[in-house]
C-alpha atoms as a printed R data frame, in Angstrom:
    type eleno elety resid chain resno       x       y      z
1   ATOM     1    CA   MET     A     1 -68.375 -32.447 75.033
2   ATOM     2    CA   PRO     A     2 -66.532 -35.499 75.442
3   ATOM     3    CA   GLU     A     3 -64.120 -35.869 73.614
4   ATOM     4    CA   THR     A     4 -65.533 -39.137 72.295
5   ATOM     5    CA   ALA     A     5 -68.932 -38.133 71.693
6   ATOM     6    CA   ILE     A     6 -69.995 -37.653 68.317
7   ATOM     7    CA   PRO     A     7 -72.360 -34.450 67.450
8   ATOM     8    CA   LEU     A     8 -76.006 -35.667 65.269
9   ATOM     9    CA   TYR     A     9 -74.939 -33.348 62.041
10  ATOM    10    CA   THR     A    10 -78.423 -32.606 60.419
11  ATOM    11    CA   GLN     A    11 -76.999 -29.191 58.117
12  ATOM    12    CA   PRO     A    12 -77.517 -29.495 55.179
13  ATOM    13    CA   TYR     A    13 -74.491 -28.399 52.266
14  ATOM    14    CA   ALA     A    14 -74.029 -24.355 51.886
15  ATOM    15    CA   ALA     A    15 -71.621 -23.597 49.484
16  ATOM    16    CA   PRO     A    16 -69.528 -20.159 50.250
17  ATOM    17    CA   SER     A    17 -70.259 -17.978 48.009
18  ATOM    18    CA   TRP     A    18 -67.189 -16.439 47.554
19  ATOM    19    CA   LEU     A    19 -66.624 -20.400 46.045
20  ATOM    20    CA   PRO     A    20 -69.524 -20.413 42.892
21  ATOM    21    CA   GLY     A    21 -69.663 -23.081 40.842
22  ATOM    22    CA   GLY     A    22 -69.424 -27.187 40.303
23  ATOM    23    CA   ASN     A    23 -65.776 -26.548 38.807
24  ATOM    24    CA   SER     A    24 -63.532 -23.852 41.779
25  ATOM    25    CA   GLN     A    25 -65.626 -26.057 44.142
26  ATOM    26    CA   THR     A    26 -63.892 -29.765 42.703
27  ATOM    27    CA   LEU     A    27 -60.426 -27.194 42.007
28  ATOM    28    CA   TYR     A    28 -60.107 -26.082 45.002
29  ATOM    29    CA   PRO     A    29 -60.111 -28.226 47.738
30  ATOM    30    CA   TYR     A    30 -57.433 -29.829 45.494
31  ATOM    31    CA   PHE     A    31 -54.745 -27.220 45.243
32  ATOM    32    CA   ASN     A    32 -55.603 -25.905 49.046
33  ATOM    33    CA   LYS     A    33 -54.940 -29.417 50.655
34  ATOM    34    CA   PRO     A    34 -55.308 -30.158 54.921
35  ATOM    35    CA   SER     A    35 -52.837 -30.119 56.448
36  ATOM    36    CA   PRO     A    36 -52.757 -34.408 58.216
37  ATOM    37    CA   LEU     A    37 -53.548 -33.881 62.083
38  ATOM    38    CA   TYR     A    38 -52.101 -37.725 62.053
39  ATOM    39    CA   HIS     A    39 -49.832 -40.651 60.988
40  ATOM    40    CA   TYR     A    40 -49.747 -42.848 58.570
41  ATOM    41    CA   ARG     A    41 -48.168 -46.138 59.689
42  ATOM    42    CA   ARG     A    42 -47.140 -48.332 56.322
43  ATOM    43    CA   GLU     A    43 -48.178 -52.196 55.579
44  ATOM    44    CA   ARG     A    44 -48.059 -54.511 52.498
45  ATOM    45    CA   TRP     A    45 -49.837 -56.995 51.805
46  ATOM    46    CA   GLU     A    46 -48.875 -60.041 50.043
47  ATOM    47    CA   LEU     A    47 -51.027 -60.746 47.473
48  ATOM    48    CA   SER     A    48 -51.310 -64.848 46.241
49  ATOM    49    CA   ASP     A    49 -51.344 -63.341 42.918
50  ATOM    50    CA   GLY     A    50 -47.651 -61.923 43.320
51  ATOM    51    CA   ASP     A    51 -48.979 -58.249 43.722
52  ATOM    52    CA   PHE     A    52 -49.268 -56.108 46.545
53  ATOM    53    CA   ILE     A    53 -50.858 -54.164 48.610
54  ATOM    54    CA   ASP     A    54 -49.616 -51.193 50.475
55  ATOM    55    CA   VAL     A    55 -52.613 -49.471 53.306
56  ATOM    56    CA   ASP     A    56 -52.306 -46.274 55.167
57  ATOM    57    CA   TRP     A    57 -52.950 -47.112 58.874
58  ATOM    58    CA   VAL     A    58 -54.186 -44.349 61.554
59  ATOM    59    CA   ASP     A    59 -54.804 -45.687 64.949
60  ATOM    60    CA   GLY     A    60 -56.758 -44.985 67.521
61  ATOM    61    CA   SER     A    61 -58.872 -45.867 70.459
62  ATOM    62    CA   SER     A    62 -58.112 -50.496 69.880
63  ATOM    63    CA   THR     A    63 -62.352 -49.598 71.147
64  ATOM    64    CA   ALA     A    64 -63.243 -47.308 68.543
65  ATOM    65    CA   PRO     A    65 -64.469 -48.713 65.627
66  ATOM    66    CA   LEU     A    66 -62.617 -48.617 62.306
67  ATOM    67    CA   VAL     A    67 -63.513 -46.546 58.773
68  ATOM    68    CA   ILE     A    68 -61.713 -47.980 55.397
69  ATOM    69    CA   PHE     A    69 -60.945 -45.586 52.213
70  ATOM    70    CA   PHE     A    70 -61.516 -46.263 48.778
71  ATOM    71    CA   HIS     A    71 -60.069 -43.440 47.244
72  ATOM    72    CA   GLY     A    72 -60.311 -42.341 43.782
73  ATOM    73    CA   LEU     A    73 -59.166 -42.263 40.895
74  ATOM    74    CA   GLU     A    74 -54.959 -42.025 40.388
75  ATOM    75    CA   GLY     A    75 -55.520 -40.899 44.930
76  ATOM    76    CA   ASP     A    76 -54.355 -41.350 47.297
77  ATOM    77    CA   SER     A    77 -53.594 -41.365 51.073
78  ATOM    78    CA   SER     A    78 -52.610 -37.996 50.643
79  ATOM    79    CA   SER     A    79 -55.855 -36.788 48.910
80  ATOM    80    CA   HIS     A    80 -57.584 -33.984 50.208
81  ATOM    81    CA   TYR     A    81 -61.031 -35.556 51.363
82  ATOM    82    CA   ILE     A    82 -59.020 -38.207 52.970
83  ATOM    83    CA   LEU     A    83 -56.610 -35.845 55.080
84  ATOM    84    CA   SER     A    84 -60.292 -33.973 55.804
85  ATOM    85    CA   ALA     A    85 -61.707 -37.002 56.482
86  ATOM    86    CA   ILE     A    86 -58.870 -39.038 58.839
87  ATOM    87    CA   ASN     A    87 -57.821 -35.882 60.732
88  ATOM    88    CA   ASN     A    88 -61.711 -35.803 61.960
89  ATOM    89    CA   LEU     A    89 -61.849 -39.260 62.430
90  ATOM    90    CA   THR     A    90 -58.695 -38.729 64.881
91  ATOM    91    CA   LYS     A    91 -61.168 -36.098 67.326
92  ATOM    92    CA   TYR     A    92 -62.610 -39.224 68.442
93  ATOM    93    CA   ARG     A    93 -59.777 -41.583 68.473
94  ATOM    94    CA   TRP     A    94 -61.426 -43.723 65.355
95  ATOM    95    CA   ARG     A    95 -59.592 -45.966 63.614
96  ATOM    96    CA   SER     A    96 -58.442 -46.091 60.296
97  ATOM    97    CA   ALA     A    97 -57.324 -47.564 57.217
98  ATOM    98    CA   VAL     A    98 -56.119 -46.185 53.605
99  ATOM    99    CA   ILE     A    99 -55.968 -49.249 51.293
100 ATOM   100    CA   HIS     A   100 -54.570 -47.961 48.100
101 ATOM   101    CA   PHE     A   101 -55.521 -50.189 44.967
102 ATOM   102    CA   ARG     A   102 -52.863 -51.529 42.842
103 ATOM   103    CA   GLY     A   103 -50.146 -48.936 41.670
104 ATOM   104    CA   CYS     A   104 -51.519 -46.471 43.463
105 ATOM   105    CA   SER     A   105 -49.167 -46.365 46.765
106 ATOM   106    CA   GLY     A   106 -46.389 -44.585 44.539
107 ATOM   107    CA   SER     A   107 -44.765 -47.649 43.855
108 ATOM   108    CA   PRO     A   108 -46.667 -49.463 40.627
109 ATOM   109    CA   ASN     A   109 -47.273 -53.542 41.382
110 ATOM   110    CA   ARG     A   110 -45.959 -55.748 39.830
111 ATOM   111    CA   LEU     A   111 -48.912 -57.233 37.234
112 ATOM   112    CA   SER     A   112 -49.674 -56.350 34.179
113 ATOM   113    CA   ARG     A   113 -53.093 -55.117 35.973
114 ATOM   114    CA   ALA     A   114 -54.095 -52.177 37.396
115 ATOM   115    CA   TYR     A   115 -57.143 -51.482 39.108
116 ATOM   116    CA   HIS     A   116 -60.319 -50.287 37.623
117 ATOM   117    CA   ALA     A   117 -64.353 -48.922 38.762
118 ATOM   118    CA   GLY     A   118 -65.845 -52.062 38.942
119 ATOM   119    CA   ASP     A   119 -63.810 -54.354 40.602
120 ATOM   120    CA   SER     A   120 -64.931 -55.409 43.042
121 ATOM   121    CA   GLN     A   121 -63.849 -58.996 43.761
122 ATOM   122    CA   GLU     A   122 -60.318 -56.385 44.625
123 ATOM   123    CA   ILE     A   123 -63.151 -54.925 47.421
124 ATOM   124    CA   ASP     A   124 -64.671 -58.175 48.935
125 ATOM   125    CA   TRP     A   125 -60.554 -59.612 49.373
126 ATOM   126    CA   MET     A   126 -59.807 -56.026 50.652
127 ATOM   127    CA   LEU     A   127 -62.549 -55.743 53.406
128 ATOM   128    CA   ARG     A   128 -61.872 -59.649 54.311
129 ATOM   129    CA   ARG     A   129 -58.344 -59.061 55.044
130 ATOM   130    CA   ILE     A   130 -58.801 -56.397 57.264
131 ATOM   131    CA   THR     A   131 -61.515 -57.104 58.849
132 ATOM   132    CA   ARG     A   132 -59.775 -60.682 59.709
133 ATOM   133    CA   GLN     A   133 -57.003 -58.683 60.812
134 ATOM   134    CA   THR     A   134 -58.228 -56.271 62.919
135 ATOM   135    CA   GLN     A   135 -61.693 -58.157 65.381
136 ATOM   136    CA   GLN     A   136 -61.467 -59.388 67.936
137 ATOM   137    CA   PRO     A   137 -64.025 -61.879 68.432
138 ATOM   138    CA   ASP     A   138 -64.540 -61.677 71.550
139 ATOM   139    CA   ALA     A   139 -64.758 -57.842 71.100
140 ATOM   140    CA   PRO     A   140 -65.899 -56.647 68.180
141 ATOM   141    CA   GLN     A   141 -65.701 -53.015 67.163
142 ATOM   142    CA   PRO     A   142 -67.666 -51.470 64.524
143 ATOM   143    CA   VAL     A   143 -66.382 -51.669 60.556
144 ATOM   144    CA   TYR     A   144 -67.540 -49.107 58.331
145 ATOM   145    CA   ALA     A   145 -65.900 -48.041 55.108
146 ATOM   146    CA   ILE     A   146 -65.963 -44.887 52.829
147 ATOM   147    CA   GLY     A   147 -65.587 -45.039 48.826
148 ATOM   148    CA   VAL     A   148 -65.140 -41.285 46.912
149 ATOM   149    CA   SER     A   149 -65.802 -41.044 43.393
150 ATOM   150    CA   LEU     A   150 -63.554 -44.746 41.281
151 ATOM   151    CA   GLY     A   151 -63.744 -46.331 44.775
152 ATOM   152    CA   GLY     A   152 -67.250 -45.208 46.356
153 ATOM   153    CA   ASN     A   153 -67.925 -47.153 42.649
154 ATOM   154    CA   ALA     A   154 -66.050 -50.045 43.730
155 ATOM   155    CA   LEU     A   155 -67.779 -50.037 47.040
156 ATOM   156    CA   LEU     A   156 -71.020 -49.371 46.050
157 ATOM   157    CA   LYS     A   157 -70.891 -52.539 43.773
158 ATOM   158    CA   TRP     A   158 -69.293 -54.250 46.058
159 ATOM   159    CA   LEU     A   159 -72.387 -53.388 48.384
160 ATOM   160    CA   GLY     A   160 -75.127 -54.539 46.080
161 ATOM   161    CA   GLU     A   161 -73.797 -57.242 44.729
162 ATOM   162    CA   GLN     A   162 -73.107 -58.869 48.752
163 ATOM   163    CA   GLY     A   163 -77.109 -57.590 50.051
164 ATOM   164    CA   GLU     A   164 -77.406 -59.254 53.297
165 ATOM   165    CA   ASN     A   165 -73.651 -61.039 53.467
166 ATOM   166    CA   ALA     A   166 -71.883 -57.505 53.510
167 ATOM   167    CA   LYS     A   167 -73.189 -57.108 56.937
168 ATOM   168    CA   ASP     A   168 -70.973 -59.339 57.801
169 ATOM   169    CA   LEU     A   169 -68.146 -57.346 56.872
170 ATOM   170    CA   VAL     A   170 -69.145 -53.507 57.374
171 ATOM   171    CA   SER     A   171 -71.542 -52.329 59.665
172 ATOM   172    CA   GLY     A   172 -72.566 -48.731 57.383
173 ATOM   173    CA   ALA     A   173 -71.219 -47.156 54.460
174 ATOM   174    CA   ALA     A   174 -70.361 -43.384 52.573
175 ATOM   175    CA   THR     A   175 -69.432 -42.657 49.078
176 ATOM   176    CA   VAL     A   176 -69.092 -38.783 47.798
177 ATOM   177    CA   SER     A   177 -68.928 -38.089 44.611
178 ATOM   178    CA   VAL     A   178 -69.450 -41.267 42.702
179 ATOM   179    CA   PRO     A   179 -69.926 -41.414 38.858
180 ATOM   180    CA   LEU     A   180 -72.599 -44.077 39.422
181 ATOM   181    CA   ASP     A   181 -73.406 -44.160 35.352
182 ATOM   182    CA   LEU     A   182 -70.059 -44.486 33.955
183 ATOM   183    CA   ALA     A   183 -71.109 -43.365 30.449
184 ATOM   184    CA   ALA     A   184 -72.729 -40.665 31.344
185 ATOM   185    CA   ALA     A   185 -69.491 -39.909 33.340
186 ATOM   186    CA   GLY     A   186 -67.132 -40.865 30.635
187 ATOM   187    CA   LEU     A   187 -69.347 -37.869 28.101
188 ATOM   188    CA   ALA     A   188 -69.739 -35.530 30.794
189 ATOM   189    CA   LEU     A   189 -65.494 -35.798 30.669
190 ATOM   190    CA   ASP     A   190 -64.961 -35.126 27.031
191 ATOM   191    CA   GLN     A   191 -66.464 -31.636 26.838
192 ATOM   192    CA   GLY     A   192 -65.870 -28.783 27.477
193 ATOM   193    CA   PHE     A   193 -64.277 -27.641 30.671
194 ATOM   194    CA   ASN     A   194 -63.907 -31.242 31.907
195 ATOM   195    CA   LEU     A   195 -61.610 -31.477 29.876
196 ATOM   196    CA   VAL     A   196 -59.157 -30.067 32.117
197 ATOM   197    CA   TYR     A   197 -59.564 -32.693 34.026
198 ATOM   198    CA   THR     A   198 -59.494 -35.351 31.918
199 ATOM   199    CA   ARG     A   199 -56.330 -34.281 30.359
200 ATOM   200    CA   HIS     A   200 -55.404 -34.424 34.798
201 ATOM   201    CA   PHE     A   201 -56.183 -38.244 34.907
202 ATOM   202    CA   LEU     A   202 -54.655 -39.246 31.235
203 ATOM   203    CA   ASN     A   203 -51.188 -37.499 31.978
204 ATOM   204    CA   SER     A   204 -50.974 -39.811 35.264
205 ATOM   205    CA   LEU     A   205 -53.279 -42.611 33.932
206 ATOM   206    CA   LYS     A   206 -50.598 -43.378 30.577
207 ATOM   207    CA   ASP     A   207 -47.088 -42.807 32.801
208 ATOM   208    CA   LYS     A   208 -47.615 -45.605 34.895
209 ATOM   209    CA   ALA     A   209 -49.438 -47.411 31.168
210 ATOM   210    CA   PHE     A   210 -46.047 -46.571 29.275
211 ATOM   211    CA   GLY     A   211 -44.428 -48.335 32.436
212 ATOM   212    CA   LYS     A   212 -46.353 -51.208 32.104
213 ATOM   213    CA   LEU     A   213 -45.122 -51.500 28.526
214 ATOM   214    CA   GLN     A   214 -41.720 -51.434 30.265
215 ATOM   215    CA   GLN     A   215 -42.434 -54.426 32.374
216 ATOM   216    CA   PHE     A   216 -44.383 -56.486 29.687
217 ATOM   217    CA   PRO     A   217 -43.558 -55.978 25.811
218 ATOM   218    CA   ASP     A   218 -46.858 -55.264 23.610
219 ATOM   219    CA   LEU     A   219 -48.793 -55.594 25.838
220 ATOM   220    CA   PHE     A   220 -51.186 -53.120 24.723
221 ATOM   221    CA   ASP     A   221 -50.587 -50.639 21.030
222 ATOM   222    CA   ALA     A   222 -47.880 -47.956 22.346
223 ATOM   223    CA   GLU     A   223 -48.781 -45.749 19.170
224 ATOM   224    CA   ALA     A   224 -52.976 -45.636 20.370
225 ATOM   225    CA   LEU     A   225 -51.910 -44.637 23.729
226 ATOM   226    CA   ARG     A   226 -49.328 -42.277 22.603
227 ATOM   227    CA   LYS     A   227 -52.490 -40.010 20.418
228 ATOM   228    CA   CYS     A   228 -55.549 -41.327 23.122
229 ATOM   229    CA   VAL     A   229 -56.465 -38.310 24.462
230 ATOM   230    CA   SER     A   230 -60.055 -39.531 25.999
231 ATOM   231    CA   ILE     A   231 -60.536 -41.083 28.814
232 ATOM   232    CA   TYR     A   232 -62.741 -43.735 26.925
233 ATOM   233    CA   ASP     A   233 -59.464 -44.088 24.556
234 ATOM   234    CA   PHE     A   234 -57.516 -44.348 27.175
235 ATOM   235    CA   ASP     A   235 -60.219 -47.288 28.769
236 ATOM   236    CA   ASN     A   236 -60.544 -49.444 25.016
237 ATOM   237    CA   ILE     A   237 -56.506 -49.422 25.267
238 ATOM   238    CA   VAL     A   238 -55.648 -50.151 28.712
239 ATOM   239    CA   THR     A   239 -58.049 -50.905 30.947
240 ATOM   240    CA   ALA     A   240 -60.976 -53.165 29.272
241 ATOM   241    CA   PRO     A   241 -58.343 -55.685 27.373
242 ATOM   242    CA   LEU     A   242 -56.472 -55.966 31.350
243 ATOM   243    CA   HIS     A   243 -59.116 -56.673 33.130
244 ATOM   244    CA   GLY     A   244 -60.977 -58.825 31.255
245 ATOM   245    CA   PHE     A   245 -63.793 -56.274 29.413
246 ATOM   246    CA   ARG     A   246 -64.280 -56.569 25.883
247 ATOM   247    CA   ASP     A   247 -64.435 -53.185 25.532
248 ATOM   248    CA   THR     A   248 -64.957 -49.720 27.091
249 ATOM   249    CA   ASP     A   249 -68.774 -50.029 26.364
250 ATOM   250    CA   ASP     A   250 -68.429 -53.748 28.148
251 ATOM   251    CA   TYR     A   251 -66.485 -52.085 30.914
252 ATOM   252    CA   TRP     A   252 -68.891 -49.178 31.764
253 ATOM   253    CA   ARG     A   253 -71.854 -51.008 31.178
254 ATOM   254    CA   GLN     A   254 -70.959 -53.404 34.091
255 ATOM   255    CA   SER     A   255 -69.060 -51.391 36.049
256 ATOM   256    CA   SER     A   256 -71.599 -48.947 36.467
257 ATOM   257    CA   SER     A   257 -72.647 -48.756 40.213
258 ATOM   258    CA   LYS     A   258 -76.158 -47.371 39.806
259 ATOM   259    CA   GLN     A   259 -77.832 -50.597 38.781
260 ATOM   260    CA   TRP     A   260 -77.002 -52.607 42.168
261 ATOM   261    CA   LEU     A   261 -78.385 -49.072 44.543
262 ATOM   262    CA   PRO     A   262 -81.974 -51.379 44.376
263 ATOM   263    CA   HIS     A   263 -80.129 -54.438 46.182
264 ATOM   264    CA   ILE     A   264 -78.254 -53.069 49.117
265 ATOM   265    CA   LYS     A   265 -79.175 -54.410 52.594
266 ATOM   266    CA   VAL     A   266 -76.472 -52.525 54.343
267 ATOM   267    CA   PRO     A   267 -76.899 -48.167 55.598
268 ATOM   268    CA   THR     A   268 -75.923 -46.440 53.072
269 ATOM   269    CA   LEU     A   269 -75.298 -42.778 52.586
270 ATOM   270    CA   VAL     A   270 -74.971 -41.614 49.673
271 ATOM   271    CA   ILE     A   271 -73.616 -38.122 47.595
272 ATOM   272    CA   ASN     A   272 -73.826 -36.096 44.632
273 ATOM   273    CA   ALA     A   273 -73.587 -32.765 44.453
274 ATOM   274    CA   ARG     A   274 -76.011 -31.895 41.863
275 ATOM   275    CA   ASN     A   275 -73.168 -29.595 39.959
276 ATOM   276    CA   ASP     A   276 -70.380 -32.390 40.240
277 ATOM   277    CA   PRO     A   277 -68.992 -31.486 36.632
278 ATOM   278    CA   PHE     A   278 -67.742 -35.261 36.392
279 ATOM   279    CA   MET     A   279 -71.288 -37.068 37.059
280 ATOM   280    CA   PRO     A   280 -74.682 -35.166 35.203
281 ATOM   281    CA   ALA     A   281 -77.431 -33.949 37.586
282 ATOM   282    CA   SER     A   282 -80.153 -35.375 35.519
283 ATOM   283    CA   VAL     A   283 -79.115 -39.224 35.571
284 ATOM   284    CA   LEU     A   284 -78.917 -39.536 39.769
285 ATOM   285    CA   PRO     A   285 -80.968 -41.635 41.581
286 ATOM   286    CA   ASN     A   286 -84.410 -41.319 42.671
287 ATOM   287    CA   PRO     A   287 -85.840 -42.644 46.074
288 ATOM   288    CA   ALA     A   288 -87.472 -45.015 43.713
289 ATOM   289    CA   GLU     A   289 -84.448 -46.852 42.324
290 ATOM   290    CA   VAL     A   290 -82.811 -47.185 45.415
291 ATOM   291    CA   SER     A   291 -82.818 -49.870 47.976
292 ATOM   292    CA   ALA     A   292 -84.587 -48.501 51.617
293 ATOM   293    CA   GLU     A   293 -80.786 -48.708 53.443
294 ATOM   294    CA   VAL     A   294 -79.443 -46.347 50.953
295 ATOM   295    CA   THR     A   295 -80.038 -42.757 51.797
296 ATOM   296    CA   LEU     A   296 -79.708 -40.303 49.122
297 ATOM   297    CA   GLU     A   297 -78.078 -37.419 49.723
298 ATOM   298    CA   PHE     A   298 -77.652 -34.755 46.423
299 ATOM   299    CA   PRO     A   299 -77.241 -30.983 48.036
300 ATOM   300    CA   GLU     A   300 -77.609 -28.645 44.947
301 ATOM   301    CA   GLN     A   301 -73.654 -27.221 45.392
302 ATOM   302    CA   GLY     A   302 -70.116 -29.205 46.189
303 ATOM   303    CA   GLY     A   303 -68.602 -30.334 43.230
304 ATOM   304    CA   HIS     A   304 -67.099 -33.777 42.911
305 ATOM   305    CA   ALA     A   305 -65.482 -34.578 46.090
306 ATOM   306    CA   GLY     A   306 -65.102 -30.757 47.211
307 ATOM   307    CA   PHE     A   307 -67.449 -30.089 49.707
308 ATOM   308    CA   ILE     A   308 -65.930 -26.618 51.364
309 ATOM   309    CA   GLN     A   309 -67.897 -24.435 53.775
310 ATOM   310    CA   GLY     A   310 -67.722 -21.160 55.283
311 ATOM   311    CA   PRO     A   311 -65.580 -17.669 55.379
312 ATOM   312    CA   PHE     A   312 -63.218 -18.129 52.811
313 ATOM   313    CA   PRO     A   313 -60.355 -19.763 53.477
314 ATOM   314    CA   GLY     A   314 -62.956 -21.821 54.056
315 ATOM   315    CA   ALA     A   315 -63.325 -25.695 55.562
316 ATOM   316    CA   LEU     A   316 -63.127 -29.620 54.382
317 ATOM   317    CA   SER     A   317 -65.659 -30.250 57.315
318 ATOM   318    CA   TRP     A   318 -69.020 -30.026 56.343
319 ATOM   319    CA   LEU     A   319 -68.718 -33.892 54.871
320 ATOM   320    CA   PRO     A   320 -66.614 -36.089 57.789
321 ATOM   321    CA   GLN     A   321 -69.231 -34.675 60.176
322 ATOM   322    CA   LYS     A   322 -72.000 -35.586 57.616
323 ATOM   323    CA   ILE     A   323 -70.307 -39.394 57.254
324 ATOM   324    CA   LEU     A   324 -69.355 -39.854 60.549
325 ATOM   325    CA   SER     A   325 -72.147 -38.502 62.440
326 ATOM   326    CA   PHE     A   326 -74.356 -40.933 59.656
327 ATOM   327    CA   PHE     A   327 -71.837 -44.016 61.129
328 ATOM   328    CA   GLN     A   328 -73.102 -43.374 64.594
329 ATOM   329    CA   TYR     A   329 -76.312 -42.392 64.551
330 ATOM   330    CA   GLN     A   330 -77.783 -44.781 61.268
331 ATOM   331    CA   CYS     A   331 -75.619 -47.545 61.503
332 ATOM   332    CA   SER     A   332 -76.338 -49.039 64.919
């Protein structure tokens, strides 16, 4: 098979017997990242509001499609799901770009605001900027977008809001392990073993928030932040007020992407494992709740952005193969 030929991949996900359960399938890939088979080229975009966004590029063939990645909560271009996907893309010389949300590239952003799960306006600006920069008017190549977890939620919300207009910027999209109902996900993260994930996220989020207080004293209640032990409380203290929401409930209600799925007009693959610790299977949409352009893929196993496969030590191959095949054969 020629290097540029992408196989049609229709295999359903099958979890390995040596890695049972949603938590192990979530944690194992996080601690066993693949080695990148490429090098990033970083570019900084200066924004009109005085802030910046960092983009990590992987160059490929100038005639190949471009795949844009939006990472998850406190993720970046070194997240395992991005490494495995781009390793796969480089086999076919496809181009890729990981667009970091503000403050996620390793350098604190300059403004008091940060990023959030419903920031579809930021997604819109990012996609318009990158297509304007990369597209050749006389020979346009397909542009695809992949969003994982929080980044996938913002991407789905943008796709639904834009409707037919999204086709001007992307030919197809795929999302992975999206907290489609933020209130349900927030409740799940506040219970049982999931408190391990909550502590992990809060350690990073609170560190950044205290850094903001050094830049902007009295931005929010420092003592309340110190005592904060849940994502709900953090969003009430920091995320919601910084980004124009009344409180956590208002933020989660307005930002959840599930309500936008019926309005998507671009071919979009939505992959969520039914045993994802962050997203209860009971609130996953059924085909009647999405548009005809949305393909739902809800394996019984896989965890949150995991989907490891094969004999020990396993490989993160199913997810990129599934997505790339979808782009190649269902988005043209």
